[in-house]
C-alpha positions in Angstrom: -87.7 -81.6 36.5 -90.3 -82.2 33.9 -93.7 -82.7 35.6 -97.2 -82.9 34.2 -99.1 -79.8 35.2 -101.7 -81.7 37.0 -102.0 -84.5 39.4 -104.6 -86.9 38.1 -106.9 -89.4 39.9 -107.0 -92.8 38.5 -108.6 -96.1 39.5 -106.6 -99.2 39.3 -108.0 -102.7 39.1 -106.0 -105.4 41.1 -103.0 -106.3 39.0 -101.2 -109.7 39.4 -97.4 -109.2 39.7 -94.1 -110.9 40.0 -92.3 -109.5 43.0 -88.7 -109.2 44.1 -87.1 -107.4 47.1 -83.6 -106.5 48.0 -82.2 -105.1 51.3 -78.6 -104.0 50.7 -76.3 -101.0 50.2 -77.8 -100.7 46.7 -81.3 -102.2 47.0 -82.7 -100.5 43.8 -80.0 -101.8 41.6 -79.9 -105.3 43.2 -83.7 -105.8 43.0 -83.7 -104.3 39.5 -81.1 -106.8 38.2 -83.0 -109.7 39.7 -86.2 -108.6 38.1 -84.6 -107.8 34.8 -83.0 -111.3 34.5 -86.3 -113.0 35.4 -88.3 -110.9 33.0 -85.9 -111.6 30.2 -86.2 -115.4 30.9 -90.0 -115.1 30.5 -89.7 -112.9 27.4 -91.4 -110.0 29.2 -88.8 -107.6 27.9 -89.6 -108.3 24.3 -90.8 -105.5 22.0 -94.5 -105.1 22.4 -94.6 -106.4 26.0 -97.5 -105.0 28.0 -95.9 -105.7 31.4 -95.8 -102.7 33.8 -93.0 -102.2 36.2 -93.7 -100.7 39.7 -91.2 -100.2 42.5 -91.1 -98.7 46.0 -88.9 -98.3 49.0 -89.4 -100.5 52.0 -88.4 -99.5 55.6 -87.7 -102.1 58.3 -88.2 -99.5 61.0 -90.0 -96.2 61.2 -86.8 -94.4 60.1 -85.9 -93.5 56.6 -82.6 -95.5 56.7 -81.8 -98.2 56.2 -84.2 -99.1 53.4 -84.8 -101.8 50.9 -86.5 -101.8 47.5 -89.1 -104.0 45.9 -90.2 -104.3 42.3 -93.6 -105.5 41.0 -93.8 -106.6 37.3 -97.4 -107.1 36.1 -97.9 -110.6 34.7 -100.7 -112.6 33.1 -102.4 -115.6 34.9 -100.4 -118.1 32.7 -97.1 -117.0 34.1 -96.0 -118.7 37.3 -93.2 -117.0 39.2 -90.7 -119.5 40.8 -87.5 -119.4 42.7 -86.5 -116.0 44.0 -89.6 -114.4 42.5 -92.7 -114.2 44.5 -96.3 -113.7 43.4 -97.9 -110.4 44.6 -100.5 -107.8 43.7 -100.9 -104.1 43.1 -104.1 -103.4 45.0 -107.3 -102.1 43.5 -108.3 -98.6 44.5 -108.3 -94.9 43.7 -104.8 -93.3 43.3 -103.4 -89.8 43.0 -100.8 -90.0 40.2 -98.1 -87.6 39.1 -95.9 -88.0 36.0 -92.3 -86.7 35.9 -89.1 -87.3 34.0 -85.6 -87.7 35.3 -84.7 -90.0 38.2 -82.6 -87.3 39.9 -85.8 -85.3 40.6 -87.8 -88.1 42.3 -87.7 -86.5 45.8 -89.1 -83.3 44.4 -91.8 -85.1 42.6 -92.8 -87.1 45.7 -92.9 -83.9 47.7 -95.2 -82.3 45.1 -97.6 -85.3 45.0 -97.8 -85.5 48.9 -98.4 -81.7 49.0 -101.2 -81.9 46.4 -102.9 -84.8 48.3 -102.9 -82.7 51.5 -103.9 -79.4 49.8 -106.8 -81.0 48.0 -108.4 -82.7 51.0 -107.5 -86.3 50.3 -106.1 -88.9 52.7 -103.8 -91.7 51.7 -104.7 -95.2 52.8 -101.7 -95.2 55.2 -98.4 -96.9 55.5 -98.7 -100.7 55.4 -96.3 -103.1 57.1 -95.5 -106.0 54.9 -93.0 -108.8 55.0 -90.1 -106.5 54.2 -91.2 -103.5 56.4 -93.2 -100.4 55.9 -94.2 -99.2 52.4 -96.5 -96.7 50.8 -96.9 -95.5 47.2 -95.5 -96.9 43.9 -93.0 -95.6 41.3 -94.1 -96.9 37.9 -91.2 -96.7 35.4 -93.0 -96.1 32.2 -90.2 -96.4 29.7 -88.4 -99.3 31.5 -88.1 -101.3 28.3 -86.1 -98.6 26.5 -82.4 -98.2 27.0 -82.0 -94.5 28.1 -80.0 -92.5 30.5 -81.7 -91.9 33.9 -82.4 -88.3 33.1 -84.8 -89.5 30.3 -86.6 -92.1 32.5 -90.4 -91.3 32.8 -92.3 -92.2 36.0 -95.8 -92.1 37.4 -95.9 -91.8 41.1 -99.0 -93.6 42.6 -100.4 -93.0 46.1 -103.6 -94.9 47.1 -106.3 -92.7 48.6 -109.0 -93.3 51.1 -112.5 -93.6 49.5 
């Protein structure tokens, strides 16, 4: 796994986002296909796009399985999601952020981030129950516009902290 050496703290402003959710045997792939098709229809996958792609697991119960997945694609105010795409937000706040490469190591990266938060005296804002179940944290796919194998994908993991 390739990790940055340090977790960083970063403040996010509220970001307007198109939102999709899938609950299936392959929720990441199903939600991803839906978001990709919609983003292409709005030219948000064109070279030079500034759209940011965040995702996260959702849990209908307090157990780790079954789970769903949701994507949030940041959009400008002039874009109006319609149909199977909802309008949502990435909330304003202070976040602990860890960068890593290679999708296969995502569990290790999450463990490292949660350990850092605890060891450094921070508290996360807590699990939130939304329309699709419980969720916490975000996985931002930084090079989502590039066609690369999953071992070359780069992510920032985001956990919102209490202030």
